N, C-alpha and C positions, 0 to 999 in steps of 0.2 A: 503495500500499500505506500502510495506516495504523500509524503507531507508538503503543506503549501504554506507560503505567508504573504502577508500584503505590505509592499512596500511605497511609504508615503513616497512621492515626488516633489522636485523643488515647486513644481506648477501647483501642488495642492492635490493632485489625481493620485489614486492609488493603482499599484501595479502587481498583478498575482505571480509570485516566484515560487518555483518547486526548489524544495531543499533537499540537497544533495547530501549532507552529512553534517553533524554537529560534533563536536569533539573539544577535549580539555589540554591544556599543555601544562604539564607539571612545573609547578612553580609560578604559576601566574594565575591571578583570581576570575580570570575571564572564562565564558565559554565562546566558542568559537563556531562559525555558521560558513558553510560553502553552499551558495545557492546559485539557482540559474534560470534565465529565461526560460519559458515554457518551452519555446524550439531549440534550446540548447545552444543557441546564438552566440552569448556571454555569460561567463561564469564569474562571481562575485564573494569577497570575503569580508566578512565583517564579525565582531565579537560585541558580547553583550553582557551584562552581571546579574545573576539572579536564577529563577527557573523560568521566568516568562520572556519571550523574546518581543520586547519593547521599543528599548532604543539601542539603536546598531551604533556601533562607533567603528569607524574606518581608517584610524591612525595606528600603526604598527611598528615595532622595533623591527631590527633585522633578523634577528631570533624567530619571532614569531611568523615572520614571513618565508623564513627559509623553512621552517617546520609545517608550516602551512602548508606550504608548495609541495612538500615531499607528500604528505597526506593527500593533497589532491590530485598526484601524478599516481598514487596507488589506488584511489579510487576510482580513477578513469580508466585506467588500464585494465580492471578485472572486467 
């Protein structure tokens, strides 16, 4: 079963996206999410705090990006 989230765009409209994976990185307080356009044309990375996906944060340090990229490659290649 696929999971979906709605993203609020800059123009105030909402866009439905498919959740690819949610994961944690040891030593970080965030949960990370990789999600994609419904046609899988673009993939996105964000992080959030708490159990609910409410406020997505899109600023990352180098370690976060490197680890998330490795996870992304592993998910896409399977």
